[in-house]
C-alpha positions as CSV (number, residue, x, y, z in Angstrom):
1,M,27.3,42.4,-262.1
2,I,26.3,42.1,-265.8
3,I,25.4,45.3,-267.7
4,Y,23.4,43.6,-270.4
5,E,21.6,40.3,-270.6
6,A,19.3,39.0,-273.4
7,T,18.5,36.0,-275.6
8,K,20.3,35.9,-278.9
9,E,17.1,36.9,-280.7
10,E,16.8,40.0,-278.4
11,F,20.4,40.9,-278.9
12,M,20.1,40.7,-282.7
13,N,17.0,42.9,-282.6
14,H,18.7,45.5,-280.3
15,V,21.7,45.7,-282.6
16,T,19.5,46.1,-285.7
17,E,17.5,48.8,-284.0
18,D,20.7,50.5,-282.6
19,S,19.0,50.4,-279.2
20,I,21.9,48.5,-277.7
21,A,24.0,51.6,-278.1
22,V,21.7,53.4,-275.7
23,R,21.7,50.6,-273.2
24,I,25.4,50.1,-272.9
25,H,27.0,53.0,-274.8
26,D,29.5,54.3,-272.3
27,V,31.0,50.9,-271.5
28,L,31.1,49.8,-275.2
29,V,32.9,52.9,-276.3
30,E,35.4,52.9,-273.6
31,K,36.4,49.3,-273.5
32,I,35.5,47.4,-276.7
33,G,35.2,50.0,-279.4
34,G,31.6,51.0,-279.5
35,T,28.7,49.5,-281.3
36,S,31.0,48.3,-284.2
37,A,32.1,45.4,-282.0
38,M,28.4,44.4,-281.6
39,N,27.9,44.7,-285.4
40,Y,30.7,42.2,-285.8
41,M,29.1,39.9,-283.2
42,Y,25.8,40.2,-285.1
43,K,27.5,38.9,-288.2
44,V,29.0,36.0,-286.2
45,L,25.6,35.1,-284.6
46,N,23.5,35.5,-287.7
47,T,22.9,31.8,-288.3
48,S,20.3,29.2,-287.4
49,D,23.2,27.0,-286.2
50,I,23.2,29.1,-283.0
51,P,19.6,29.0,-281.5
52,D,17.8,32.3,-280.9
53,D,16.9,31.4,-277.3
54,I,20.4,30.9,-276.0
55,T,21.6,33.5,-273.5
56,I,24.0,36.4,-274.1
57,A,25.6,38.7,-271.5
58,I,27.9,41.7,-271.9
59,E,30.4,43.0,-269.4
60,Y,30.4,40.4,-266.6
61,K,32.6,41.4,-263.7
62,V,35.1,38.7,-262.9
63,P,34.9,37.4,-259.2
64,S,37.3,39.1,-256.8
65,N,38.6,41.4,-259.5
66,S,37.8,44.6,-261.3
67,R,38.1,43.2,-264.8
68,R,35.1,42.4,-267.0
69,I,34.4,39.8,-269.6
70,D,33.2,41.4,-272.9
71,F,30.9,38.8,-274.3
72,I,29.4,35.6,-272.8
73,L,27.1,33.0,-274.4
74,T,25.6,30.2,-272.4
75,G,23.7,27.0,-273.5
76,L,23.9,23.3,-273.8
77,D,26.1,21.2,-276.1
78,A,24.9,18.3,-278.2
79,D,25.1,16.0,-275.2
80,N,23.1,18.4,-273.0
81,Q,26.2,19.4,-271.1
82,S,26.4,22.9,-269.7
83,S,28.6,25.1,-271.9
84,V,29.8,28.7,-271.6
85,V,31.7,30.6,-274.4
86,I,33.5,33.7,-273.3
87,I,34.9,36.2,-275.9
88,E,37.4,38.9,-275.3
89,L,36.8,41.6,-277.9
90,K,39.6,43.8,-279.1
91,Q,39.5,46.7,-281.7
92,W,43.3,46.5,-282.2
93,Q,44.6,46.8,-285.7
94,N,48.2,45.7,-285.0
95,L,50.5,44.6,-282.2
96,S,54.0,43.3,-281.6
97,S,55.4,40.6,-279.4
98,V,57.4,41.4,-276.2
99,D,60.4,39.2,-275.5
100,K,61.0,37.7,-272.1
101,K,57.6,38.7,-270.7
102,D,55.1,35.9,-270.5
103,G,51.8,36.6,-272.2
104,I,52.6,40.2,-272.9
105,V,52.2,42.1,-276.2
106,Q,52.6,45.7,-277.3
107,T,49.9,47.7,-279.0
108,Y,48.3,51.2,-279.1
109,L,46.0,51.9,-276.2
110,G,44.7,55.4,-275.6
111,R,46.9,56.7,-278.5
112,R,50.0,55.5,-276.8
113,L,52.1,52.4,-277.4
114,R,51.7,50.2,-274.3
115,E,52.4,46.8,-273.0
116,T,49.3,44.7,-272.2
117,T,48.2,41.1,-271.9
118,H,47.8,38.9,-275.0
119,P,44.1,38.5,-275.7
120,S,44.2,34.7,-275.5
121,Y,45.9,34.9,-272.1
122,Q,43.3,37.4,-270.9
123,A,40.3,35.2,-272.0
124,W,41.9,32.0,-270.7
125,S,42.7,33.6,-267.3
126,Y,39.2,34.9,-266.9
127,A,37.7,31.4,-267.6
128,K,40.1,29.9,-265.1
129,L,39.3,32.5,-262.4
130,I,35.5,31.9,-262.8
131,T,36.1,28.2,-262.3
132,E,38.5,28.6,-259.4
133,Y,36.3,31.1,-257.5
134,N,32.8,30.0,-258.3
135,E,31.9,26.8,-256.4
136,S,28.6,26.5,-258.3
137,V,30.4,26.4,-261.6
138,R,32.6,23.6,-260.3
139,N,29.8,21.6,-258.7
140,E,27.6,21.8,-261.8
141,Q,30.6,20.8,-264.0
142,I,30.0,23.8,-266.3
143,S,32.6,23.8,-269.1
144,I,33.9,27.2,-270.1
145,Y,35.5,27.8,-273.5
146,P,37.4,31.1,-273.9
147,C,38.5,32.8,-277.1
148,A,39.4,36.2,-278.4
149,Y,38.1,38.2,-281.4
150,L,40.2,41.0,-282.9
151,H,37.8,42.0,-285.6
152,N,40.0,44.9,-287.0
153,Y,43.2,42.9,-287.0
154,V,44.6,41.8,-290.4
155,K,47.2,39.1,-290.0
156,P,50.6,40.0,-291.3
157,I,53.3,37.6,-292.5
158,N,55.0,36.1,-289.4
159,D,52.0,37.1,-287.3
160,P,53.2,38.1,-283.8
161,L,49.7,37.4,-282.4
162,T,50.3,33.7,-282.8
163,N,54.0,33.8,-282.2
164,E,55.4,30.6,-280.7
165,Q,55.8,32.2,-277.3
166,Y,52.1,32.6,-277.0
167,E,51.3,29.1,-278.3
168,K,50.1,27.7,-274.9
169,Y,47.6,30.5,-274.5
170,V,46.3,30.5,-278.1
171,T,45.8,26.7,-277.7
172,E,43.7,27.2,-274.6
173,A,41.8,30.3,-276.0
174,P,41.8,30.4,-279.8
175,V,42.2,33.9,-281.4
176,F,40.0,35.0,-284.3
177,T,40.8,38.1,-286.5
178,K,39.4,40.1,-289.3
179,G,37.7,37.8,-291.8
180,D,37.2,35.0,-289.2
181,A,33.5,35.5,-288.5
182,L,32.6,32.1,-289.9
183,K,35.4,30.4,-287.9
184,L,34.2,32.1,-284.7
185,R,30.7,31.1,-285.5
186,G,31.9,27.5,-285.9
187,F,33.7,27.7,-282.5
188,I,30.5,28.9,-280.8
189,S,28.2,26.4,-282.5
190,L,30.5,23.5,-281.6
191,Y,29.8,24.0,-277.9
192,I,26.3,25.7,-277.8
193,K,23.5,23.8,-279.5
194,K,20.5,24.4,-277.2
195,T,19.2,26.9,-274.7
196,D,19.9,26.5,-271.0
197,R,17.0,28.8,-270.2
198,K,19.4,31.3,-268.5
199,N,20.3,28.8,-265.7
200,L,24.0,29.0,-266.4
201,L,24.1,32.7,-266.4
202,Y,22.3,32.7,-263.0
203,L,24.9,30.3,-261.6
204,I,27.8,32.4,-262.9
205,E,26.3,35.6,-261.6
206,H,24.9,34.4,-258.3
207,G,26.9,31.2,-257.6
208,K,28.6,30.6,-254.3
209,I,32.1,32.2,-254.3
210,K,34.4,29.8,-252.7
211,P,38.0,29.3,-253.8
212,S,38.8,25.8,-255.1
213,K,41.3,23.6,-253.2
214,S,43.7,24.0,-256.2
215,L,43.5,27.8,-255.8
216,Q,44.1,27.6,-252.1
217,D,47.1,25.3,-252.6
218,A,48.4,27.7,-255.3
219,L,48.2,30.6,-252.8
220,V,50.1,28.5,-250.2
221,G,52.6,27.8,-252.9
222,M,53.0,31.5,-253.6
223,L,53.7,32.1,-250.0
224,D,56.4,29.4,-250.2
225,G,58.0,31.1,-253.1
226,N,56.5,29.0,-255.9
227,D,55.0,30.8,-259.0
228,E,51.8,28.8,-259.4
229,F,48.9,31.3,-259.5
230,T,47.1,32.4,-262.6
231,M,47.7,36.1,-262.8
232,I,45.4,38.4,-264.7
233,D,46.5,41.5,-266.5
234,E,46.8,44.0,-263.6
235,M,48.9,41.5,-261.6
236,M,51.5,41.0,-264.3
237,Y,53.5,44.2,-264.0
């Protein structure tokens, strides 16, 4: 299920009019920091380099899981290949690394210091799960490009967000922070040049759910004691 779907032009208008707050207020406030996150995305998308008729979706439920993807953009690249950009939005202002725990960081959540998944790991795992579970995405050879955007996060010296221990996840899902709106814009416009007329979002939302052979093999490997499966946040503790 997707709680919000629109063209880029409609999204920009809804943010300008503040009507997006009415449409998805509860989810926005609880999960991604209210309408301020949408204002930051407005700044990112406020360019003719990203066509007005591409598709935007907010809060897509990941297959076979309770987690949701914050922000999705769908379209075609310069070669008319199907492209999807997924963005994990965080309002975090700081974090610290956690030793000896793969893909885990520590930050304040609900006014308490908690361990949680690294945003890049989270975005990457969501992209992988969509591909592994959605047969239509695989058959149509839809490319999914994950990233994370921490719009309140100011990089300190020796930034723990890009610590070496998270390098493989940051490589797969680049992370953008405060002041990186133009960099994120460049990332999006690299993969989305034209509208797909909402075809990709339909395939993601309504495509046939059938685990890939690699996922089935990984599950067999787990039963045999091999750690092969891509775990998402709630499975990591």
